[in-house]
C-alpha positions as a Python dict, from the first residue, in 0.01 Angstrom:
ca = {
    (1, 'M'): (0, 0, 0),
    (2, 'V'): (107, 329, -99),
    (3, 'F'): (-49, 688, -55),
    (4, 'G'): (-335, 531, 47),
    (5, 'I'): (-384, 338, -303),
    (6, 'H'): (-529, 19, -336),
    (7, 'R'): (-379, -261, -565),
    (8, 'S'): (-571, -460, -777),
    (9, 'N'): (-477, -846, -833),
    (10, 'D'): (-431, -762, -1237),
    (11, 'A'): (-121, -571, -1060),
    (12, 'Q'): (-96, -813, -766),
    (13, 'D'): (-12, -1048, -1104),
    (14, 'H'): (234, -822, -1254),
    (15, 'D'): (423, -785, -951),
    (16, 'D'): (459, -1136, -908),
    (17, 'G'): (573, -1250, -1201),
    (18, 'V'): (391, -1554, -1209),
    (19, 'L'): (130, -1543, -1472),
    (20, 'E'): (33, -1841, -1541),
    (21, 'S'): (71, -1975, -1942),
    (22, 'K'): (-316, -1991, -1926),
    (23, 'Q'): (-329, -1885, -2323),
    (24, 'A'): (-229, -1869, -2652),
    (25, 'Y'): (-351, -1880, -2983),
    (26, 'N'): (-414, -2165, -3180),
    (27, 'P'): (-326, -2129, -3553),
    (28, 'E'): (-522, -2449, -3621),
    (29, 'V'): (-841, -2283, -3412),
    (30, 'G'): (-810, -1934, -3573),
    (31, 'S'): (-924, -1770, -3242),
    (32, 'M'): (-808, -1721, -2855),
    (33, 'R'): (-861, -1943, -2576),
    (34, 'V'): (-906, -1793, -2264),
    (35, 'R'): (-1037, -1955, -1921),
    (36, 'S'): (-1345, -1763, -1850),
    (37, 'D'): (-1241, -1768, -1483),
    (38, 'E'): (-954, -1578, -1544),
    (39, 'D'): (-1116, -1308, -1768),
    (40, 'V'): (-1135, -974, -1575),
    (41, 'N'): (-1151, -635, -1654),
    (42, 'S'): (-893, -394, -1574),
    (43, 'A'): (-1124, -243, -1353),
    (44, 'G'): (-1112, -565, -1103),
    (45, 'D'): (-1498, -483, -1047),
    (46, 'D'): (-1782, -626, -1202),
    (47, 'D'): (-2031, -426, -1135),
    (48, 'E'): (-2158, -192, -1361),
    (49, 'H'): (-2051, 57, -1097),
    (50, 'H'): (-1665, 45, -1248),
    (51, 'H'): (-1704, 57, -1623),
    (52, 'L'): (-1732, 285, -1868),
    (53, 'H'): (-1981, 292, -2131),
    (54, 'R'): (-1905, 246, -2548),
    (55, 'G'): (-2099, 538, -2656),
    (56, 'L'): (-1834, 706, -2860),
    (57, 'S'): (-1917, 640, -3259),
    (58, 'S'): (-1757, 565, -3547),
    (59, 'R'): (-1732, 900, -3698),
    (60, 'Q'): (-1708, 1102, -3355),
    (61, 'V'): (-1371, 925, -3299),
    (62, 'T'): (-1252, 958, -3616),
    (63, 'M'): (-1341, 1293, -3581),
    (64, 'I'): (-1244, 1342, -3182),
    (65, 'A'): (-894, 1198, -3329),
    (66, 'I'): (-855, 1531, -3581),
    (67, 'G'): (-983, 1739, -3334),
    (68, 'G'): (-701, 1667, -3092),
    (69, 'A'): (-462, 1742, -3393),
    (70, 'I'): (-582, 2066, -3467),
    (71, 'G'): (-496, 2328, -3208),
    (72, 'T'): (-346, 2653, -3118),
    (73, 'G'): (-46, 2507, -3146),
    (74, 'L'): (-94, 2431, -3540),
    (75, 'I'): (-278, 2823, -3613),
    (76, 'I'): (-72, 3074, -3350),
    (77, 'G'): (286, 2904, -3257),
    (78, 'T'): (413, 2844, -3543),
    (79, 'G'): (475, 3192, -3590),
    (80, 'S'): (774, 3207, -3322),
    (81, 'A'): (873, 2876, -3515),
    (82, 'L'): (891, 3078, -3886),
    (83, 'T'): (1078, 3437, -3672),
    (84, 'R'): (1304, 3187, -3529),
    (85, 'A'): (1391, 2906, -3780),
    (86, 'G'): (1259, 3069, -4108),
    (87, 'P'): (1012, 2865, -4436),
    (88, 'G'): (1252, 2555, -4444),
    (89, 'S'): (1340, 2488, -4141),
    (90, 'L'): (974, 2519, -4071),
    (91, 'F'): (825, 2264, -4326),
    (92, 'I'): (1169, 2027, -4232),
    (93, 'S'): (1077, 2002, -3882),
    (94, 'Y'): (707, 2013, -3910),
    (95, 'T'): (714, 1684, -4163),
    (96, 'A'): (993, 1496, -3992),
    (97, 'V'): (772, 1514, -3668),
    (98, 'G'): (503, 1435, -3835),
    (99, 'L'): (623, 1099, -3938),
    (100, 'L'): (705, 1115, -3559),
    (101, 'C'): (399, 1139, -3490),
    (102, 'F'): (253, 881, -3709),
    (103, 'L'): (467, 602, -3548),
    (104, 'V'): (365, 728, -3211),
    (105, 'M'): (-11, 661, -3316),
    (106, 'A'): (69, 343, -3504),
    (107, 'A'): (202, 204, -3240),
    (108, 'L'): (-62, 305, -3038),
    (109, 'G'): (-311, 187, -3280),
    (110, 'E'): (-164, -138, -3252),
    (111, 'M'): (-252, -217, -2914),
    (112, 'A'): (-523, -87, -2851),
    (113, 'A'): (-694, -281, -3144),
    (114, 'W'): (-568, -613, -2997),
    (115, 'L'): (-674, -436, -2620),
    (116, 'P'): (-897, -114, -2596),
    (117, 'L'): (-901, -79, -2214),
    (118, 'P'): (-1010, 154, -2058),
    (119, 'S'): (-727, 259, -1848),
    (120, 'G'): (-597, 326, -2216),
    (121, 'F'): (-218, 382, -2251),
    (122, 'T'): (-126, 413, -1899),
    (123, 'G'): (-249, 61, -1879),
    (124, 'Y'): (-64, -100, -2148),
    (125, 'A'): (290, 49, -1948),
    (126, 'H'): (165, -193, -1636),
    (127, 'R'): (60, -498, -1854),
    (128, 'F'): (357, -485, -2076),
    (129, 'V'): (623, -334, -1873),
    (130, 'D'): (678, -265, -1568),
    (131, 'P'): (353, -148, -1304),
    (132, 'A'): (589, 117, -1207),
    (133, 'L'): (602, 304, -1579),
    (134, 'G'): (212, 252, -1524),
    (135, 'F'): (222, 435, -1192),
    (136, 'S'): (450, 751, -1347),
    (137, 'L'): (312, 764, -1689),
    (138, 'G'): (-64, 783, -1542),
    (139, 'W'): (9, 1053, -1250),
    (140, 'T'): (232, 1297, -1489),
    (141, 'Y'): (-60, 1290, -1776),
    (142, 'W'): (-319, 1332, -1506),
    (143, 'F'): (-80, 1615, -1373),
    (144, 'K'): (-52, 1766, -1709),
    (145, 'Y'): (-414, 1785, -1793),
    (146, 'I'): (-511, 1977, -1458),
    (147, 'I'): (-285, 2230, -1515),
    (148, 'V'): (-360, 2283, -1901),
    (149, 'T'): (-729, 2295, -1860),
    (150, 'P'): (-709, 2579, -1673),
    (151, 'N'): (-499, 2749, -1898),
    (152, 'N'): (-702, 2703, -2191),
    (153, 'L'): (-1017, 2882, -1996),
    (154, 'T'): (-696, 3103, -1914),
    (155, 'A'): (-690, 3169, -2286),
    (156, 'F'): (-1008, 3182, -2343),
    (157, 'S'): (-1107, 3495, -2142),
    (158, 'L'): (-801, 3627, -2318),
    (159, 'V'): (-912, 3579, -2656),
    (160, 'I'): (-1300, 3649, -2534),
    (161, 'Q'): (-1154, 4059, -2457),
    (162, 'Y'): (-1063, 4157, -2843),
    (163, 'W'): (-1456, 4172, -2805),
    (164, 'C'): (-1467, 4294, -2429),
    (165, 'P'): (-1190, 4433, -2276),
    (166, 'R'): (-1141, 4329, -1924),
    (167, 'E'): (-1190, 4680, -1773),
    (168, 'K'): (-1528, 4637, -1889),
    (169, 'V'): (-1544, 4292, -1738),
    (170, 'N'): (-1372, 4073, -1558),
    (171, 'P'): (-1242, 3787, -1720),
    (172, 'G'): (-1307, 3562, -1447),
    (173, 'A'): (-1611, 3605, -1537),
    (174, 'F'): (-1557, 3450, -1853),
    (175, 'I'): (-1397, 3195, -1706),
    (176, 'A'): (-1623, 3053, -1493),
    (177, 'I'): (-1902, 3038, -1821),
    (178, 'A'): (-1632, 2865, -1961),
    (179, 'L'): (-1587, 2589, -1668),
    (180, 'V'): (-1944, 2581, -1613),
    (181, 'A'): (-1984, 2471, -2004),
    (182, 'I'): (-1686, 2206, -1985),
    (183, 'V'): (-1835, 2029, -1688),
    (184, 'C'): (-2185, 2042, -1820),
    (185, 'I'): (-2050, 1862, -2128),
    (186, 'N'): (-1836, 1628, -1974),
    (187, 'Y'): (-2098, 1505, -1688),
    (188, 'F'): (-2389, 1430, -1929),
    (189, 'G'): (-2223, 1110, -2048),
    (190, 'V'): (-2010, 1006, -2322),
    (191, 'K'): (-2238, 992, -2641),
    (192, 'F'): (-2279, 1395, -2537),
    (193, 'F'): (-1929, 1459, -2526),
    (194, 'G'): (-1891, 1274, -2816),
    (195, 'E'): (-2134, 1486, -3033),
    (196, 'I'): (-2030, 1799, -2919),
    (197, 'E'): (-1647, 1744, -3023),
    (198, 'F'): (-1777, 1602, -3278),
    (199, 'W'): (-1909, 1932, -3406),
    (200, 'M'): (-1695, 2171, -3249),
    (201, 'S'): (-1361, 1952, -3448),
    (202, 'S'): (-1586, 1934, -3775),
    (203, 'V'): (-1534, 2305, -3742),
    (204, 'K'): (-1205, 2306, -3651),
    (205, 'V'): (-1175, 2131, -3978),
    (206, 'L'): (-1353, 2339, -4220),
    (207, 'V'): (-1058, 2588, -4062),
    (208, 'I'): (-758, 2422, -4114),
    (209, 'L'): (-912, 2411, -4459),
    (210, 'G'): (-1011, 2770, -4528),
    (211, 'L'): (-653, 2877, -4454),
    (212, 'I'): (-522, 2612, -4692),
    (213, 'I'): (-753, 2773, -4975),
    (214, 'L'): (-713, 3127, -4828),
    (215, 'S'): (-282, 3084, -4831),
    (216, 'L'): (-302, 2941, -5141),
    (217, 'V'): (-537, 3235, -5316),
    (218, 'L'): (-238, 3482, -5165),
    (219, 'A'): (17, 3294, -5265),
    (220, 'L'): (-150, 3295, -5624),
    (221, 'G'): (-187, 3695, -5611),
    (222, 'G'): (-616, 3645, -5575),
    (223, 'G'): (-541, 3878, -5224),
    (224, 'P'): (-677, 4289, -5235),
    (225, 'S'): (-299, 4390, -5341),
    (226, 'H'): (-276, 4106, -5601),
    (227, 'D'): (69, 4007, -5516),
    (228, 'R'): (167, 3714, -5660),
    (229, 'T'): (482, 3539, -5378),
    (230, 'G'): (471, 3258, -5481),
    (231, 'F'): (828, 3119, -5332),
    (232, 'R'): (1003, 3478, -5325),
    (233, 'Y'): (1021, 3453, -4894),
    (234, 'W'): (1219, 3144, -4949),
    (235, 'D'): (1507, 3372, -5167),
    (236, 'H'): (1473, 3621, -4984),
    (237, 'P'): (1489, 3663, -4745),
    (238, 'G'): (1585, 3268, -4716),
    (239, 'A'): (1498, 2995, -4644),
    (240, 'F'): (1693, 2901, -4362),
    (241, 'A'): (1762, 3161, -4073),
    (242, 'T'): (1981, 3160, -3779),
    (243, 'Y'): (1984, 3094, -3430),
    (244, 'I'): (2190, 3203, -3148),
    (245, 'M'): (2504, 3182, -3402),
    (246, 'P'): (2570, 3283, -3708),
    (247, 'G'): (2610, 3049, -4037),
    (248, 'A'): (2542, 2693, -4053),
    (249, 'S'): (2580, 2614, -3684),
    (250, 'G'): (2302, 2893, -3625),
    (251, 'R'): (2068, 2746, -3875),
    (252, 'F'): (2078, 2379, -3734),
    (253, 'L'): (2003, 2578, -3388),
    (254, 'A'): (1677, 2730, -3556),
    (255, 'F'): (1587, 2424, -3729),
    (256, 'W'): (1608, 2221, -3420),
    (257, 'S'): (1420, 2491, -3185),
    (258, 'T'): (1174, 2455, -3458),
    (259, 'L'): (1194, 2064, -3434),
    (260, 'T'): (1071, 2110, -3049),
    (261, 'T'): (874, 2362, -3125),
    (262, 'A'): (647, 2133, -3389),
    (263, 'V'): (656, 1833, -3112),
    (264, 'F'): (458, 1995, -2910),
    (265, 'A'): (213, 2132, -3196),
    (266, 'Y'): (170, 1768, -3233),
    (267, 'L'): (107, 1648, -2893),
    (268, 'G'): (-256, 1606, -2801),
    (269, 'T'): (-281, 1312, -3091),
    (270, 'E'): (-287, 1075, -2867),
    (271, 'L'): (-584, 1158, -2745),
    (272, 'V'): (-769, 926, -2945),
    (273, 'G'): (-577, 646, -2718),
    (274, 'V'): (-766, 763, -2427),
    (275, 'T'): (-1103, 701, -2641),
    (276, 'V'): (-1058, 328, -2621),
    (277, 'G'): (-1253, 221, -2334),
    (278, 'E'): (-1617, 409, -2470),
    (279, 'C'): (-1553, 357, -2848),
    (280, 'Q'): (-1822, 150, -3004),
    (281, 'N'): (-1674, -143, -3221),
    (282, 'P'): (-1309, -35, -3097),
    (283, 'R'): (-1073, -306, -3329),
    (284, 'R'): (-1268, -155, -3643),
    (285, 'V'): (-1250, 235, -3550),
    (286, 'I'): (-977, 258, -3402),
    (287, 'P'): (-750, 112, -3724),
    (288, 'R'): (-950, 321, -3929),
    (289, 'A'): (-863, 660, -3721),
    (290, 'I'): (-479, 551, -3689),
    (291, 'K'): (-470, 475, -4091),
    (292, 'L'): (-639, 852, -4160),
    (293, 'T'): (-380, 953, -3943),
    (294, 'F'): (-95, 1008, -4185),
    (295, 'F'): (-330, 1196, -4417),
    (296, 'R'): (-433, 1431, -4126),
    (297, 'I'): (-68, 1560, -4115),
    (298, 'L'): (-5, 1588, -4452),
    (299, 'I'): (-277, 1779, -4501),
    (300, 'F'): (-344, 1975, -4184),
    (301, 'Y'): (21, 2037, -4100),
    (302, 'V'): (257, 1950, -4358),
    (303, 'L'): (58, 2156, -4595),
    (304, 'L'): (-23, 2455, -4390),
    (305, 'V'): (319, 2556, -4238),
    (306, 'L'): (429, 2508, -4698),
    (307, 'L'): (222, 2760, -4762),
    (308, 'L'): (260, 2969, -4435),
    (309, 'G'): (658, 2998, -4508),
    (310, 'M'): (506, 3150, -4860),
    (311, 'I'): (253, 3390, -4741),
    (312, 'V'): (480, 3582, -4416),
    (313, 'P'): (871, 3634, -4461),
    (314, 'Y'): (998, 3500, -4160),
    (315, 'N'): (1168, 3868, -4096),
    (316, 'S'): (822, 4043, -4129),
    (317, 'P'): (805, 4281, -3833),
    (318, 'E'): (406, 4265, -3847),
    (319, 'L'): (496, 3887, -3772),
    (320, 'T'): (780, 3988, -3469),
    (321, 'S'): (508, 4220, -3316),
    (322, 'A'): (244, 3925, -3339),
    (323, 'N'): (499, 3658, -3191),
    (324, 'K'): (480, 3910, -2829),
    (325, 'K'): (122, 3916, -2834),
    (326, 'S'): (-110, 3672, -2612),
    (327, 'T'): (-321, 3429, -2686),
    (328, 'S'): (-598, 3581, -2940),
    (329, 'A'): (-601, 3594, -3270),
    (330, 'A'): (-357, 3916, -3310),
    (331, 'A'): (-55, 3630, -3238),
    (332, 'S'): (-140, 3448, -3529),
    (333, 'P'): (62, 3467, -3829),
    (334, 'F'): (-235, 3365, -4049),
    (335, 'V'): (-374, 3707, -3927),
    (336, 'V'): (-85, 3871, -4012),
    (337, 'A'): (-91, 3761, -4371),
    (338, 'I'): (-422, 3863, -4378),
    (339, 'Q'): (-315, 4192, -4279),
    (340, 'I'): (19, 4232, -4526),
    (341, 'S'): (-262, 4144, -4829),
    (342, 'G'): (-478, 4420, -4739),
    (343, 'I'): (-829, 4161, -4587),
    (344, 'K'): (-1019, 4378, -4358),
    (345, 'A'): (-1284, 4162, -4226),
    (346, 'L'): (-1120, 3886, -4150),
    (347, 'P'): (-931, 3897, -3836),
    (348, 'A'): (-1248, 3941, -3603),
    (349, 'I'): (-1352, 3591, -3800),
    (350, 'F'): (-1063, 3444, -3731),
    (351, 'N'): (-1049, 3521, -3334),
    (352, 'A'): (-1372, 3383, -3360),
    (353, 'C'): (-1228, 3061, -3470),
    (354, 'V'): (-945, 3090, -3255),
    (355, 'L'): (-1198, 3093, -2937),
    (356, 'L'): (-1355, 2761, -3020),
    (357, 'F'): (-1074, 2607, -3020),
    (358, 'V'): (-963, 2711, -2716),
    (359, 'F'): (-1295, 2600, -2597),
    (360, 'S'): (-1264, 2264, -2753),
    (361, 'A'): (-920, 2208, -2611),
    (362, 'A'): (-1049, 2321, -2245),
    (363, 'N'): (-1341, 2026, -2287),
    (364, 'S'): (-1110, 1755, -2422),
    (365, 'D'): (-872, 1827, -2171),
    (366, 'L'): (-1085, 1776, -1864),
    (367, 'Y'): (-1233, 1470, -2043),
    (368, 'I'): (-832, 1343, -2050),
    (369, 'A'): (-793, 1421, -1684),
    (370, 'S'): (-1135, 1282, -1579),
    (371, 'R'): (-1028, 937, -1786),
    (372, 'T'): (-661, 913, -1685),
    (373, 'L'): (-769, 952, -1324),
    (374, 'F'): (-997, 633, -1394),
    (375, 'G'): (-745, 424, -1557),
    (376, 'L'): (-537, 446, -1306),
    (377, 'A'): (-796, 364, -1024),
    (378, 'S'): (-890, 70, -1267),
    (379, 'V'): (-543, -93, -1186),
    (380, 'G'): (-499, 14, -839),
    (381, 'N'): (-282, 299, -901),
    (382, 'A'): (-497, 567, -718),
    (383, 'P'): (-792, 542, -474),
    (384, 'R'): (-1048, 254, -578),
    (385, 'I'): (-1314, 554, -554),
    (386, 'F'): (-1213, 755, -851),
    (387, 'S'): (-1281, 397, -1026),
    (388, 'R'): (-1683, 438, -993),
    (389, 'T'): (-1870, 531, -1243),
    (390, 'D'): (-2230, 624, -1238),
    (391, 'S'): (-2565, 483, -1453),
    (392, 'R'): (-2426, 642, -1764),
    (393, 'G'): (-2091, 505, -1712),
    (394, 'V'): (-1959, 879, -1645),
    (395, 'P'): (-1679, 821, -1350),
    (396, 'V'): (-1798, 1133, -1162),
    (397, 'Y'): (-1551, 1140, -849),
    (398, 'A'): (-1261, 1179, -1108),
    (399, 'L'): (-1425, 1470, -1331),
    (400, 'G'): (-1540, 1552, -943),
    (401, 'L'): (-1151, 1603, -855),
    (402, 'S'): (-1024, 1719, -1175),
    (403, 'S'): (-1275, 1963, -1248),
    (404, 'L'): (-1130, 2121, -897),
    (405, 'F'): (-832, 2176, -1052),
    (406, 'C'): (-1013, 2385, -1297),
    (407, 'L'): (-1013, 2667, -1075),
    (408, 'L'): (-651, 2707, -1075),
    (409, 'A'): (-788, 2900, -1368),
    (410, 'F'): (-891, 3239, -1157),
    (411, 'L'): (-533, 3267, -1023),
    (412, 'N'): (-441, 3398, -1403),
    (413, 'V'): (-703, 3656, -1297),
    (414, 'S'): (-419, 3811, -1113),
    (415, 'T'): (-75, 3934, -1287),
    (416, 'G'): (202, 3769, -1047),
    (417, 'S'): (0, 3479, -982),
    (418, 'A'): (-46, 3425, -1393),
    (419, 'T'): (344, 3467, -1372),
    (420, 'V'): (350, 3177, -1101),
    (421, 'F'): (150, 2955, -1303),
    (422, 'G'): (296, 3005, -1612),
    (423, 'Y'): (619, 2788, -1433),
    (424, 'F'): (368, 2544, -1379),
    (425, 'V'): (271, 2557, -1768),
    (426, 'N'): (613, 2509, -1912),
    (427, 'L'): (669, 2220, -1614),
    (428, 'V'): (438, 1982, -1732),
    (429, 'T'): (484, 2060, -2110),
    (430, 'I'): (730, 1802, -2090),
    (431, 'F'): (487, 1515, -2009),
    (432, 'G'): (310, 1528, -2343),
    (433, 'L'): (647, 1421, -2498),
    (434, 'L'): (744, 1178, -2172),
    (435, 'T'): (382, 1012, -2280),
    (436, 'W'): (534, 948, -2657),
    (437, 'I'): (843, 796, -2472),
    (438, 'S'): (607, 551, -2316),
    (439, 'I'): (378, 435, -2571),
    (440, 'L'): (686, 390, -2789),
    (441, 'V'): (831, 145, -2493),
    (442, 'S'): (491, 20, -2409),
    (443, 'H'): (442, -110, -2792),
    (444, 'I'): (826, -274, -2808),
    (445, 'W'): (756, -433, -2512),
    (446, 'F'): (395, -562, -2688),
    (447, 'V'): (549, -697, -2960),
    (448, 'N'): (798, -891, -2717),
    (449, 'A'): (559, -1010, -2582),
    (450, 'R'): (278, -1078, -2831),
    (451, 'R'): (599, -1288, -3025),
    (452, 'A'): (672, -1469, -2708),
    (453, 'Q'): (387, -1644, -2695),
    (454, 'N'): (353, -1675, -3014),
    (455, 'V'): (71, -1430, -3124),
    (456, 'P'): (104, -1377, -3492),
    (457, 'D'): (83, -1032, -3701),
    (458, 'S'): (-247, -1243, -3894),
    (459, 'A'): (-409, -1254, -3513),
    (460, 'L'): (-414, -874, -3503),
    (461, 'A'): (-656, -596, -3621),
    (462, 'Y'): (-386, -347, -3684),
    (463, 'V'): (-5, -387, -3729),
    (464, 'A'): (205, -97, -3680),
    (465, 'P'): (354, -30, -4084),
    (466, 'C'): (732, 2, -3921),
    (467, 'G'): (698, -248, -3649),
    (468, 'K'): (856, -263, -3364),
    (469, 'W'): (1163, -116, -3540),
    (470, 'G'): (960, 199, -3635),
    (471, 'S'): (897, 252, -3276),
    (472, 'V'): (1285, 211, -3181),
    (473, 'G'): (1359, 480, -3415),
    (474, 'A'): (1099, 692, -3306),
    (475, 'L'): (1181, 646, -2941),
    (476, 'I'): (1561, 751, -2968),
    (477, 'F'): (1438, 1043, -3171),
    (478, 'C'): (1172, 1148, -2865),
    (479, 'I'): (1501, 1069, -2636),
    (480, 'L'): (1736, 1285, -2799),
    (481, 'I'): (1430, 1578, -2809),
    (482, 'A'): (1328, 1536, -2454),
    (483, 'I'): (1813, 1599, -2391),
    (484, 'F'): (1817, 1881, -2595),
    (485, 'K'): (1464, 2073, -2609),
    (486, 'G'): (1616, 2328, -2356),
    (487, 'F'): (1936, 2413, -2560),
    (488, 'N'): (1897, 2790, -2519),
    (489, 'V'): (1893, 2824, -2139),
    (490, 'F'): (2275, 2798, -2189),
    (491, 'V'): (2326, 3064, -2435),
    (492, 'H'): (2520, 3409, -2250),
    (493, 'S'): (2253, 3665, -2217),
    (494, 'P'): (2409, 3985, -2019),
    (495, 'K'): (2105, 4172, -2030),
    (496, 'T'): (1863, 3882, -1939),
    (497, 'Y'): (2025, 3627, -1767),
    (498, 'G'): (2337, 3600, -1780),
    (499, 'D'): (2488, 3301, -1839),
    (500, 'F'): (2258, 3035, -1759),
    (501, 'D'): (1890, 3073, -1763),
    (502, 'Y'): (1828, 2903, -1402),
    (503, 'K'): (1437, 2958, -1448),
    (504, 'N'): (1392, 2830, -1801),
    (505, 'F'): (1595, 2535, -1738),
    (506, 'I'): (1422, 2403, -1397),
    (507, 'T'): (1062, 2401, -1600),
    (508, 'S'): (1214, 2241, -1906),
    (509, 'Y'): (1402, 1961, -1696),
    (510, 'L'): (1246, 1919, -1359),
    (511, 'G'): (932, 1720, -1531),
    (512, 'I'): (1217, 1439, -1672),
    (513, 'P'): (1366, 1383, -1275),
    (514, 'L'): (1009, 1392, -1151),
    (515, 'Y'): (906, 1107, -1389),
    (516, 'L'): (1189, 890, -1329),
    (517, 'I'): (1174, 941, -959),
    (518, 'M'): (820, 825, -1007),
    (519, 'I'): (930, 529, -1122),
    (520, 'C'): (1188, 426, -903),
    (521, 'G'): (988, 497, -572),
    (522, 'Y'): (726, 296, -742),
    (523, 'K'): (924, 13, -777),
    (524, 'L'): (1087, 83, -421),
    (525, 'T'): (819, 105, -223),
    (526, 'M'): (584, -198, -429),
    (527, 'K'): (925, -423, -475),
    (528, 'S'): (739, -444, -866),
    (529, 'R'): (999, -625, -1139),
    (530, 'G'): (974, -551, -1497),
    (531, 'V'): (704, -782, -1730),
    (532, 'K'): (920, -1048, -1891),
    (533, 'P'): (705, -1168, -2248),
    (534, 'L'): (657, -1527, -2107),
    (535, 'T'): (430, -1387, -1860),
    (536, 'A'): (262, -1033, -1993),
    (537, 'D'): (-87, -1040, -1968),
    (538, 'L'): (-196, -1011, -2279),
    (539, 'Y'): (-538, -1134, -2192),
    (540, 'G'): (-732, -1004, -1916),
    (541, 'G'): (-1028, -827, -1980),
    (542, 'K'): (-1016, -954, -2361),
    (543, 'Q'): (-1344, -1137, -2345),
    (544, 'R'): (-1509, -898, -2219),
    (545, 'I'): (-1441, -660, -2492),
    (546, 'D'): (-1476, -921, -2745),
    (547, 'D'): (-1854, -1010, -2646),
    (548, 'E'): (-1910, -602, -2614),
    (549, 'E'): (-1768, -626, -2972),
    (550, 'A'): (-1957, -964, -3068),
    (551, 'E'): (-2310, -768, -2924),
    (552, 'F'): (-2255, -444, -3068),
    (553, 'I'): (-2247, -572, -3416),
    (554, 'E'): (-2452, -817, -3370),
    (555, 'S'): (-2744, -499, -3288),
    (556, 'E'): (-2613, -306, -3553),
    (557, 'R'): (-2706, -599, -3787),
    (558, 'Q'): (-3101, -624, -3589),
    (559, 'K'): (-3092, -258, -3678),
    (560, 'H'): (-2986, -267, -4001),
    (561, 'H'): (-3161, -529, -4123),
    (562, 'G'): (-2849, -735, -4143),
    (563, 'K'): (-2545, -482, -4191),
    (564, 'I'): (-2385, -343, -3946),
    (565, 'E'): (-2432, 16, -4104),
    (566, 'N'): (-2689, 180, -4297),
    (567, 'K'): (-2700, 339, -4636),
    (568, 'W'): (-2645, 738, -4484),
    (569, 'Q'): (-2343, 594, -4231),
    (570, 'K'): (-2196, 423, -4624),
    (571, 'I'): (-2208, 728, -4717),
    (572, 'Y'): (-2065, 926, -4503),
    (573, 'R'): (-1789, 662, -4409),
    (574, 'V'): (-1731, 640, -4832),
    (575, 'S'): (-1699, 1027, -4908),
    (576, 'L'): (-1647, 1285, -4555),
    (577, 'G'): (-1552, 947, -4354),
    (578, 'A'): (-1289, 851, -4581),
    (579, 'L'): (-1169, 1220, -4589),
    (580, 'F'): (-1142, 1326, -4258),
}
């Protein structure tokens, strides 16, 4: 017992390192042999008050996966990256990190399609690697989202100041309105949450497509100024800027700094791994969402940053000024492009779009926080009460505690406390990258386990295209970024901090030792051992999920006269669903 945390039978099995060889893939039968008396759910409880409900439909999950990949990091954060590194570095870095993101999602998709656990990727780390990794991953991921949720609520109030200055209405009023709204959306059940997020994500997709079309039109001279820029800015002032140092070294440092920025712009795509426990027919839906991730990244990120470098020069005074603004639309490089082209009305419209982006982010962040805490409790790494759900499958106690931390948003009403809160935001940002690292490690161990237990690729609903070695390469890349992400704190700056920026060093790197301390502390306290491939639990809870999936498919067939989807669902799947 540690910190009042209970331990489920599943956790005890891992610690003992002695899971019987009770399940194996039988190629002659072509199915999994699972003893029903050992098929337990991940919460360790069979009553209905410890289960999430699979209420998210295919269209909701696929659109939520897109929504998780589109945020203010794309439409606002790209401005500072462009100024620092130039359009060439921006394009290369977002392309490289896009590939990295796809490898992470593919790794997560392989595990989720095999065993869509309510505890998400924290459950995979717990089962396949070491309970200590699941413990550390779960808590750090939860810490991240109980901080970024109030931060997005603050951003919501900042964006509204475009129309209503804080001199007229206290920003705390808008924070309160947004807080009540997201708590209600999450409380009314996963079906309601899924529908709201579906439509908000749909609008976000339309906004990005609109920006792509607008950027292309401006680059081709279709704006009021009729200035056809093309790739002019790639030639002058140039495709690659220098950062900190002159020459080739400066261009490399600029590229590396943009690489780090790109990683944090892509963070959030792993949201689909949190939804697997509430997804209908997950083995069909999750692979589909993962496969489409590559094309979404190609369109929404890579194409958009390519066009951005064509319509805004990296040395633009307007862009430099915009980077000093807050989270409002004025900070976006696309607003700068609109202003340079001479279009008058679009900035106000774009500000409304940013408002939707930050509200959607706050809403999904609260969802992630509550489900992560539920997942921790379901494997015994948090007090059992947080695994309790109501009749609609909502983890009300986990949602309640996560919602309480949203009150931290009111700290930002005061300037002094806002500075302190800003340090917390910077501190937990590294946890997102550590989450990717943990997912990749879990996938490598998962592949080792299923090979040791003779589970062939053909038995899986989805297999990562690059396999184990794709995850190994992505893992090395992520570790390098995590180690060198704060390299600029060591640069001499006599006007600000001197030889060493200790404040940003602490906020950039403190998360890594905290993450490792939680792993080591758990192992020392709970005496846990790493999971061996031959004893990894690949089947616990699988029978229940199989039964739920079979029941869902049968109900859909009965509903649609022998088919699992009706005419309109098929039309959506092969049209809009195929694209987005």
